[in-house]
C-alpha positions as CSV (number, residue, x, y, z in Angstrom):
1,X,-11.8,11.3,4.0
2,X,-10.2,8.5,2.1
3,X,-12.3,6.3,-0.1
4,X,-13.4,3.0,1.3
5,X,-11.0,0.2,0.2
6,X,-13.6,-2.6,0.1
7,X,-15.2,-2.7,-3.4
8,X,-18.7,-3.3,-2.2
9,X,-18.6,-0.5,0.4
10,X,-16.9,1.8,-2.2
11,X,-19.7,1.1,-4.7
12,X,-22.4,1.9,-2.1
13,X,-20.5,5.0,-0.9
14,X,-20.2,6.5,-4.4
15,X,-23.8,5.8,-5.3
16,X,-25.0,7.4,-2.1
17,X,-22.8,10.5,-2.7
18,X,-24.1,10.8,-6.3
19,X,-27.7,10.3,-5.2
20,X,-27.6,12.6,-2.2
21,X,-25.0,15.3,-2.8
22,X,-23.6,15.6,-6.4
23,X,-25.0,16.0,-9.9
24,X,-21.9,14.5,-11.5
25,X,-18.8,12.4,-11.0
26,X,-16.8,15.5,-11.8
27,X,-18.4,17.4,-8.9
28,X,-17.8,14.5,-6.6
29,X,-14.1,14.3,-7.5
30,X,-13.7,18.1,-7.2
31,X,-15.3,18.3,-3.8
32,X,-13.5,15.3,-2.4
33,X,-10.2,16.6,-3.9
34,X,-9.7,13.4,-5.9
35,X,-7.7,13.3,-9.1
36,X,-10.0,12.0,-11.9
37,X,-7.3,9.7,-13.4
38,X,-6.4,8.2,-10.0
39,X,-10.2,7.8,-9.2
40,X,-10.8,6.0,-12.6
41,X,-7.9,3.7,-12.1
42,X,-9.1,2.8,-8.5
43,X,-12.6,2.1,-9.9
44,X,-11.2,-0.1,-12.7
45,X,-9.0,-2.0,-10.2
46,X,-12.1,-2.6,-8.0
47,X,-14.1,-3.8,-11.0
48,X,-16.5,-0.8,-10.9
49,X,-17.7,1.3,-13.8
50,X,-20.0,4.3,-14.1
51,X,-23.2,4.3,-16.1
52,X,-24.2,7.9,-17.0
53,X,-27.7,6.9,-18.1
54,X,-28.6,5.8,-14.6
55,X,-26.1,8.1,-12.9
56,X,-24.7,5.2,-10.9
57,X,-21.8,3.0,-10.4
58,X,-22.1,-0.8,-10.9
59,X,-19.8,-3.8,-10.8
60,X,-18.5,-4.8,-14.2
61,X,-20.3,-7.9,-15.6
């Protein structure tokens, strides 16, 4: 399944996946067969960053 293109939906989708299915971003990328570099560039373009302390994605402030 391709990642959602809308930034708000992408943010919600990723946080749901981390909350419900994965212990880490690495596991999420591996399971979805997503290259980590491409994933990080897509997040940066969408204005999203990962906060390990809360294990969640947020929009950059």
